C-alpha angles and dihedrals in degrees: 000000000000121000112294116254089228116072117262135188134199122236124173089346093305129110121238126190117225112225109235089206099059111353095253117149123229130183120263117242096235091048090057091049090052087072087077115106112252106187091165089069090067092057092043091052093046091051093050092050091050091048091049090052092051096043094047100032093134094054093046092049091048091056092048094047089051089055093251097124092145090061091048091052092047092049092052098042091053093058094097091049092051092050097046091043092056092048091048092051091052091047093050093050094046090048090053093051091047090050090056091052093047089054091052094251124145116247099204114197113000120209111253091240090064102031094093091055092052092045089057091046092052088052088056091050091049094047101043102026095209119198108217115220097170131016125192093344128163117242111204135195119194088171095062102018105244140111138186141176114244119206096224150330110218142171110236120175089346091304119117108220140171103242123203125190119219122184102175127102094270146017115236132205092244088078086078089064091049096050093041090054090053092047092052096048118123094236146324113274125208124209090254091057097258112150118215129181120250113247114253103271130219096188148304138267143182123225104210103201123191130165092254102037147349137222129200105213124190116229125204115229127180150129094285091056091045090058089059091049092051089052088056091050088053092047090051090057089052092047097047101036122000101052089064091062102052102076121067131198117286114272115244132183088256093054091054093059 
């Protein structure tokens, strides 16, 4: 995803959208979904650290032998961050290029690192001929206090769908929560505060774009999935605010007098 057109801020590691109408802050959709447990990340991170140690054994040993164990530990523990950061940078750049295409803008010369991604995306455009109704638009819910930036709403084969672009190695089931949240928003909100209705939707889909291929994957959205998303919004409020209020100061003999 590129940067939202509506201003956002970060609090306690979560993104909040700033309402252009009144300055109120509401939770971002992806920040709510981040409340989901992701045990696979623990194993992924452990594997990356192990691979980093094996692939850079000489450098790590050199640091240890020179009594710089802290630097060796820091180098290894940052392996997951370096890996995810590089993937995130690629995803951000590819999203930006795709956004330009969806808006009918010319890309000019594309860097060779990203040209294969755009070639695959052009294949998708040629094969499915989507008609883009919305591109990088903010879906907003006053009712439930959340907002998120959807990649696109498009007409494909006479079906109007929310379309999300994923550029990582896989597509995960949590995307159903994301797209359901967008579909259940009260309206679309422009940076100047203009409210616009969502088009009547027929469904949702993910375009999984990789440099060597792409897949268009249908995603089920519905009220049952929305209930799960709202539970995550509620859990976010607990995690960011309410849990800090439940424990009092230790009781001492002085406090009982």
